[in-house]
KENU-985557 format. One line per 3 residues: number of its first residue (from 1); for each residue x, y, z of C-alpha. Coordinates in Angstrom, 2 decimals, decimal comma. Layout:
REM KENU-985557
NUM	X:Y:Z  ...
REM end
This chain:
REM KENU-985557
1	97,01:102,10:86,43  95,51:104,22:83,67  96,69:107,86:83,76
4	93,87:110,39:83,46  93,42:112,01:80,10  93,92:115,71:79,54
7	90,94:117,60:80,90  89,23:120,83:80,03  91,22:123,85:81,20
10	89,96:127,08:82,73  91,14:130,34:81,04  94,59:131,48:82,14
13	93,51:134,65:84,02  91,02:132,78:86,17  93,57:130,01:86,79
16	96,13:132,60:87,89  93,61:134,14:90,30  92,81:130,79:91,89
19	96,47:129,76:92,16  97,49:133,06:93,74  94,89:133,25:96,53
22	94,36:130,73:99,30  90,73:131,82:99,61  90,10:130,65:96,05
25	90,87:127,07:97,11  88,25:127,41:99,84  85,68:128,50:97,22
28	86,53:125,48:95,07  86,26:123,27:98,16  82,76:124,63:98,80
31	81,74:123,65:95,28  83,29:120,22:95,70  81,55:119,68:99,04
34	78,21:120,56:97,47  78,88:118,18:94,58  79,87:115,44:97,05
37	76,57:115,82:98,89  74,71:115,50:95,59  76,75:112,40:94,73
40	75,66:110,78:98,00  72,02:111,68:97,35  72,09:110,45:93,74
43	73,83:107,15:94,48  71,63:106,45:97,51  68,54:107,14:95,41
46	69,89:104,85:92,69  70,41:101,97:95,10  66,97:102,51:96,65
49	65,45:102,40:93,17  67,21:99,11:92,38  66,11:97,64:95,70
52	62,49:98,65:95,13  62,59:97,28:91,59  64,35:93,99:92,25
55	63,08:93,16:95,75  59,63:94,83:95,65  60,30:97,16:98,57
58	58,06:100,04:99,52  59,39:103,62:99,26  61,60:104,40:102,27
61	62,20:100,75:103,15  65,76:99,47:103,41  66,72:96,05:102,15
64	68,85:95,05:105,15  66,13:96,23:107,55  63,66:93,57:106,40
67	62,77:90,68:108,64  61,94:88,39:105,71  62,51:88,39:101,95
70	60,86:86,48:99,14  63,13:83,40:98,85  63,00:83,36:95,07
73	64,07:87,00:94,81  66,63:86,65:97,56  68,42:84,00:95,48
76	67,63:85,06:91,91  68,49:88,76:92,13  72,07:88,41:93,47
79	72,81:85,56:91,05  71,42:87,33:87,97  72,91:90,63:89,11
82	76,28:88,96:89,68  76,21:87,36:86,24  75,39:90,71:84,63
85	78,15:92,34:86,66  80,70:89,72:85,58  79,79:90,12:81,91
88	79,96:93,90:82,18  83,41:93,73:83,80  84,66:91,45:81,02
91	83,46:93,91:78,37  84,85:96,87:80,32  88,25:95,18:80,55
94	88,38:95,00:76,74  87,22:98,58:76,31  89,31:100,20:79,08
97	92,47:98,25:79,80  94,03:98,77:83,20  92,49:99,74:86,53
100	91,28:102,88:88,18  93,04:104,47:91,13  91,16:105,33:94,30
103	91,65:108,59:96,26  94,26:107,11:98,62  96,41:105,78:95,78
106	95,89:108,95:93,75  97,16:111,15:96,58  99,98:108,78:97,54
109	101,43:108,21:94,07  99,91:110,54:91,49  99,66:113,91:93,17
112	95,85:113,73:93,31  95,34:112,93:89,62  92,26:110,75:89,02
115	90,17:109,89:85,98  86,64:111,26:86,25  85,32:108,77:83,70
118	87,01:105,95:85,60  85,53:107,24:88,84  82,07:107,21:87,25
121	82,69:103,59:86,25  83,71:102,59:89,78  80,70:104,41:91,26
124	78,41:102,61:88,83  79,93:99,24:89,72  79,48:99,94:93,43
127	75,90:101,10:92,93  74,99:97,97:90,96  76,76:95,63:93,41
130	74,84:97,04:96,35  71,65:97,31:94,29  71,52:93,57:93,58
133	72,11:92,74:97,25  75,85:92,06:97,46  77,16:92,73:100,95
136	79,30:95,75:100,09  79,35:99,35:101,27  78,51:102,37:99,14
139	81,16:104,56:100,75  83,75:103,39:98,21  81,56:104,69:95,38
142	80,73:107,93:97,20  84,35:108,86:97,84  85,58:107,64:94,44
145	83,17:109,77:92,42  83,32:112,84:94,66  87,13:112,76:94,71
148	87,24:112,12:90,97  85,15:115,22:90,35  87,43:117,18:92,69
151	90,51:115,99:90,81  88,97:116,96:87,48  88,17:120,45:88,75
154	91,64:120,85:90,23  93,34:119,80:87,02  91,14:122,18:85,04
157	92,58:124,99:87,19  96,08:123,48:86,99  96,39:123,48:90,77
160	99,74:122,75:92,36  100,36:119,18:93,49  99,71:119,96:97,15
163	96,51:121,91:96,46  95,18:119,18:94,17  95,73:116,57:96,89
166	93,80:118,75:99,35  90,94:119,17:96,88  90,71:115,39:96,42
169	90,48:115,16:100,20  87,66:117,72:100,12  85,67:115,44:97,82
172	86,08:112,49:100,16  85,28:114,65:103,22  82,01:115,86:101,71
175	81,04:112,33:100,69  81,66:110,73:104,09  80,02:113,64:105,93
178	76,95:113,34:103,71  76,80:109,55:103,97  76,98:109,38:107,76
181	75,55:112,75:108,77  78,85:113,48:110,51  80,80:116,51:109,23
184	83,60:116,22:111,81  84,11:112,57:110,91  84,09:113,49:107,22
187	86,77:116,14:107,70  89,05:113,84:109,69  88,46:111,03:107,21
190	90,05:113,33:104,65  92,93:114,35:106,92  93,78:110,86:108,16
193	93,00:108,63:105,19  93,00:110,70:101,98  95,46:113,56:102,51
196	97,59:111,71:105,04  98,36:114,79:107,15  96,80:117,81:108,81
199	97,80:121,40:108,22  96,30:124,77:109,08  96,09:125,63:105,38
202	93,94:122,58:104,63  91,56:123,06:107,58  89,28:125,64:105,96
205	88,75:123,90:102,60  88,34:120,41:104,04  86,13:121,56:106,91
208	83,87:123,60:104,63  83,59:120,76:102,11  82,58:118,33:104,87
211	80,01:120,75:106,28  78,42:121,44:102,89  78,42:117,75:101,97
214	76,48:117,07:105,16  74,08:119,99:104,67  73,30:119,13:101,05
217	72,80:115,41:101,69  70,66:116,11:104,77  68,49:118,56:102,82
220	67,38:115,73:100,53  67,52:112,76:102,89  68,42:113,27:106,58
223	70,99:110,65:107,56  72,09:109,13:110,83  73,53:105,79:111,83
226	70,43:105,00:113,82  72,12:103,67:116,97  71,26:106,14:119,72
229	72,98:105,79:123,07  72,03:109,12:124,60  70,47:107,27:127,53
232	73,57:105,16:128,13  74,62:104,79:131,74  77,53:106,77:133,12
235	80,96:105,65:131,95  83,32:104,75:134,77  86,97:103,80:134,99
238	85,91:100,16:134,92  84,20:100,74:131,56  87,36:102,31:130,17
241	89,34:99,19:131,10  86,71:96,90:129,57  86,65:99,08:126,45
244	90,38:98,47:126,12  89,77:94,71:126,10  87,05:95,16:123,48
247	89,48:97,19:121,38  92,00:94,35:121,54  89,40:91,79:120,43
250	88,14:94,10:117,68  91,65:94,44:116,25  92,01:90,66:116,06
253	88,65:90,25:114,37  89,31:93,14:111,99  92,57:91,56:110,83
256	90,80:88,22:110,36  88,07:89,93:108,33  90,55:91,57:105,98
259	92,51:88,36:105,54  89,24:86,54:104,99  88,42:88,67:101,97
262	91,83:87,87:100,46  91,33:84,17:101,26  87,95:84,07:99,51
265	89,47:85,71:96,45  92,34:83,21:96,49  89,91:80,29:96,76
268	88,06:81,44:93,63  91,40:81,63:91,82  92,56:78,20:93,02
271	89,23:76,67:92,02  89,85:78,13:88,52  86,44:79,78:88,45
274	86,36:82,22:85,49  86,39:85,82:86,68  83,17:86,42:84,73
277	81,28:83,84:86,81  82,65:84,63:90,27  80,13:87,40:91,10
280	77,25:85,09:90,20  78,55:82,37:92,52  79,18:84,96:95,20
283	75,63:86,26:94,71  74,27:82,74:95,13  76,10:82,37:98,45
286	74,92:85,77:99,70  71,34:84,99:98,64  71,45:81,71:100,56
289	72,71:83,53:103,67  69,94:86,12:103,23  67,35:83,36:103,54
292	68,51:83,01:107,12  68,90:86,76:107,78  68,12:89,57:105,28
295	70,41:91,84:107,33  73,39:90,41:105,44  72,38:92,04:102,16
298	73,65:95,30:100,72  75,68:97,64:102,92  73,95:96,91:106,22
301	72,99:100,56:106,72  69,37:99,54:107,04  70,24:97,00:109,71
304	71,88:99,77:111,75  68,66:101,77:111,47  66,65:98,76:112,59
307	66,42:99,47:116,30  65,18:95,95:117,03  68,32:94,29:115,70
310	70,12:95,05:118,97  67,09:94,03:121,06  67,07:90,44:119,82
313	68,29:87,42:121,74  72,00:86,81:122,09  71,84:83,88:119,67
316	69,98:85,91:117,05  72,56:88,70:117,22  75,37:86,13:116,96
319	73,72:84,63:113,88  73,53:88,02:112,12  77,14:88,72:113,13
322	78,45:85,47:111,63  76,32:85,64:108,49  77,17:89,28:107,77
325	80,87:88,49:108,17  80,65:85,64:105,68  78,53:87,65:103,25
328	80,98:90,56:103,26  84,01:88,35:102,68  82,30:86,38:99,91
331	80,92:89,46:98,13  84,27:91,24:97,94  86,22:88,05:97,30
334	83,90:87,19:94,41  84,64:90,49:92,70  81,71:92,74:93,60
337	82,74:96,37:93,96  82,38:98,20:97,25  83,91:98,77:100,66
340	83,82:97,49:104,23  83,03:100,75:106,01  79,30:100,18:106,51
343	79,82:96,47:107,19  82,47:97,16:109,82  80,13:99,59:111,58
346	77,34:97,01:111,72  79,64:94,16:112,70  81,30:96,32:115,33
349	77,93:97,26:116,83  76,81:93,63:116,88  80,18:92,49:118,23
352	80,10:95,08:121,02  76,59:93,96:121,93  77,69:90,32:122,01
355	80,76:91,13:124,08  78,81:93,11:126,68  75,99:90,54:126,84
358	78,38:87,62:127,20  80,47:89,36:129,84  77,35:90,47:131,67
361	76,00:86,93:131,68  79,26:85,62:133,16  79,56:88,52:135,64
364	76,09:90,03:136,29  77,41:92,40:138,94  79,10:94,50:136,25
367	75,76:95,79:134,98  77,13:96,65:131,52  75,10:98,84:129,18
370	74,96:96,82:125,96  73,94:99,84:123,86  77,03:101,73:125,00
373	79,27:98,80:124,12  77,62:98,56:120,71  78,96:102,07:120,02
376	82,38:101,20:121,47  82,60:98,05:119,35  81,47:99,96:116,27
379	84,36:102,39:116,60  86,96:99,77:117,51  86,25:97,38:114,64
382	85,85:100,17:112,09  89,21:101,70:112,95  90,90:98,32:112,63
385	89,45:97,78:109,13  89,30:101,34:107,78  91,90:103,23:109,82
388	91,45:106,81:110,99  91,18:106,77:114,79  89,87:110,34:115,09
391	87,42:109,69:112,25  85,83:106,81:114,13  85,89:108,68:117,42
394	84,03:111,61:115,90  81,47:109,27:114,31  80,71:108,00:117,80
397	80,49:111,53:119,18  78,28:112,85:116,38  76,07:109,76:116,52
400	75,43:109,81:120,27  76,30:113,29:121,52  77,67:111,57:124,63
403	81,16:112,87:125,54  81,87:110,31:128,25  80,89:107,46:125,99
406	83,16:108,93:123,33  86,01:108,74:125,84  85,48:104,99:126,13
409	85,32:104,74:122,35  88,63:106,62:122,12  90,29:104,12:124,47
412	89,07:101,17:122,38  90,02:102,93:119,14  93,57:103,70:120,32
415	94,18:100,09:121,34  92,60:98,65:118,18  94,65:101,02:116,03
418	97,95:100,22:117,71  97,42:96,47:117,73  96,43:96,48:114,05
421	99,44:98,61:113,09  101,90:96,49:115,07  100,62:93,04:114,09
424	99,20:93,63:110,61  100,26:97,05:109,38  97,46:97,69:106,89
427	93,96:99,04:106,61  91,61:97,27:104,22  92,45:99,69:101,38
430	96,22:99,45:101,83  95,95:95,67:102,31  94,42:95,46:98,83
433	97,32:97,57:97,52  99,74:95,16:99,18  98,11:92,17:97,50
436	98,63:93,91:94,14  102,33:94,38:94,91  102,17:98,04:95,96
439	103,94:99,19:99,12  101,52:102,01:100,00  100,77:102,16:103,73
442	98,87:105,47:103,75  97,94:108,45:101,61  101,19:110,23:102,51
445	102,61:111,63:99,28  105,37:109,33:98,05  104,78:109,83:94,34
448	107,22:112,74:94,23  110,08:110,49:95,32  108,98:107,70:92,98
451	109,47:110,11:90,10  113,16:110,32:91,02  114,18:106,97:89,55
454	117,52:105,37:88,83  116,82:105,82:85,12  116,65:109,58:85,59
457	119,78:109,80:87,75  122,19:107,41:86,05  125,05:108,28:83,67
460	124,60:106,94:80,17  128,23:107,29:79,03  129,35:103,98:80,50
463	132,89:102,75:79,87  132,97:98,99:79,27  135,64:96,33:78,88
466	135,42:92,61:77,95  135,39:90,41:81,03  138,13:88,19:79,54
469	140,60:91,07:78,93  144,00:90,94:80,63  145,27:93,57:83,05
472	148,01:94,85:80,77  145,49:95,84:78,08  143,16:97,28:80,69
475	145,91:99,43:82,24  146,84:100,79:78,86  143,24:101,71:78,01
478	142,32:103,03:81,48  145,34:104,63:83,20  145,15:105,79:86,80
481	143,05:108,92:87,15  141,11:108,41:83,91  138,02:107,07:85,69
484	137,06:105,34:88,93  135,35:102,17:87,75  134,71:100,35:84,47
487	131,87:97,96:83,65  132,90:94,49:82,49  130,66:92,63:80,05
490	130,82:89,05:78,80  131,04:87,89:75,20  127,28:88,32:74,76
493	127,31:91,88:76,08  125,75:91,04:79,45  126,87:92,61:82,70
496	129,69:90,66:84,41  130,85:93,01:87,17  132,73:96,21:88,01
499	136,47:96,78:87,74  137,96:99,28:90,19  140,66:101,12:88,21
502	142,86:101,71:91,25  142,67:98,04:92,18  143,51:96,98:88,61
505	146,74:99,04:88,80  147,85:97,47:92,07  151,56:96,51:91,69
508	151,12:93,11:93,31  148,88:91,97:90,44  150,52:90,30:87,45
511	149,93:92,10:84,15  148,91:88,78:82,59  146,00:88,25:85,00
514	142,48:88,42:83,55  140,26:91,18:84,95  137,64:88,54:85,65
517	139,63:87,70:88,77  139,12:91,13:90,33  135,49:91,85:89,38
520	133,25:93,27:92,09  129,45:93,35:92,53  128,76:90,80:89,82
523	125,36:90,06:91,39  124,51:93,59:92,55  122,77:95,71:89,93
526	120,29:98,56:89,77  117,20:98,65:87,56  115,99:101,83:85,80
529	112,60:101,86:87,54  114,04:101,71:91,08  113,49:104,84:93,15
532	116,26:106,91:94,66  115,36:105,55:98,07  115,66:101,95:96,88
535	118,99:102,75:95,21  120,39:104,30:98,40  119,29:101,25:100,38
538	121,05:98,95:97,90  124,24:101,00:98,10  124,14:100,72:101,86
541	123,50:96,99:101,79  126,26:96,19:99,25  128,74:98,79:100,54
544	129,34:99,84:96,94  130,47:103,28:95,76  128,87:102,76:92,35
547	126,65:100,16:90,69  125,80:99,32:87,11  122,25:99,81:85,82
550	120,87:96,98:83,65  117,68:96,88:81,61  116,38:93,75:83,39
553	117,61:90,94:85,57  117,04:88,50:82,71  118,98:90,14:79,85
556	121,44:92,13:82,06  122,23:94,61:79,29  124,08:97,60:80,76
559	122,24:100,90:80,28  124,06:103,16:82,73  126,08:103,67:85,88
562	125,08:105,36:89,13  127,36:106,38:91,99  126,29:106,44:95,62
565	127,44:110,06:96,02  125,30:111,26:93,10  122,25:109,29:94,29
568	122,56:110,70:97,82  122,95:114,24:96,50  119,88:113,99:94,25
571	117,87:112,35:97,05  118,82:115,10:99,50  117,89:117,77:96,94
574	114,49:116,16:96,44  113,89:116,00:100,19  114,81:119,67:100,55
577	112,45:120,70:97,74  109,70:118,66:99,36  110,35:120,31:102,74
580	110,12:123,77:101,20  106,92:122,80:99,40  105,33:121,66:102,66
583	106,43:124,85:104,42  104,86:126,85:101,61  101,56:125,00:102,03
586	101,56:125,64:105,77
REM end
């Protein structure tokens, strides 16, 4: 991860005014929401321009809404675009070493600190990936750039950690609200996925940012998901039970989809395909799938707007469902930049349609409304992949305006959420973190506790003794009461174990015995980068009162000593400070 560089700072008096008044944060949130709406408009216009240029579309046409594409362009554009993308990423890796953090990681680990230049880079990569037809969603670019701008503004005002995290959430809220025409969904996207909690203090800034993001984006290009179920039949108790079954199936498919992306990526690695060439090969595969169905290309937003896509035969819908699934997994696995939000909405709608049609064919007496189940499936699959149960529920409500249908969506969403959490435990974003070795499960702020490391808590004045020393010499050097434990090191200065001073003075031990016979915790050591929480867990597991700190498990050079009592005290102090901070924000 590359830490953001120092940013421009606002004059002290204005900073003090903003930091002292809660209303000032709401004003900043309004500016961020407006900027987020403009980000959505600009990126959408950029992708439309690329689609018109590369695929010869007419103004207003959407790539994934086309019934047929020129075969040459359908193959050539993703391949050439993927090759250009791979070359650009190779050059970027030399110019800017490291990786950029997304809003979830920024809020979880870095107190909302993001690089605005890095966010511009990610947005550009997402725009190009979607522009050349890769099956990726633009929402990742929208939220990255809007949240990056919010972080830059917050750091310019030197906002407190909690306020900066809220402002980053405001950027994401405005972006999602503008992208989907759903301000309530945008606000809860921020609460559930970016901030990781809801508080009264954050309601006004996040809600206003979402509203303004929607208003600004709609002023330039009115947006809706395009699936209208206002005429859906009445939802009964039977439909609620069937929606629960659909939620269960959606969770299973969502988990398979996320694992499929990781599998595709692993296959490219095992095949030893150079990273520079993977997007081109992925583009070739997506182009070949597009020859069968153009709906697989880009985000799939156009396919959602294509009313006829849900009026096709069952086999035609199944074909689009399978091809879009493959295209999404291949695009992301090959290295194209983007998200699965739009794809999960389309796949969920198609899956709900297939489920209702198949069940209706087997049991005609049910009389299921396939359009209603398209909405239910859309919410259930999206929540499995993206997370945010209330976010997906409000998308359904704001899309259809049907409260009873939203009740069925809520049932499916609850079941899909619980099954995914219990059996998999990740959303797509946190699953990617897991594959990188991170343990982030949500945007809940854990960076503050990660700052409290063993290296910061340990004592540096460590008393050592050779591991081959005899007890008589040890007792003379370390009499009872002088210290509690001493670190033993071997002839090469590596950690050998701990000597308990009281145990070394036990009368039943011969003075000629070597201390190597009474060493404890020879294999239990702490590392400087471990967090206080990890240290406490190790103390509990080893039942040790103190442990040595070594520089690495390979060299085992002793750098310090940490006692369980001190670690617990510092951990408790940090928890108390965090509790007071949260109370202050509320």
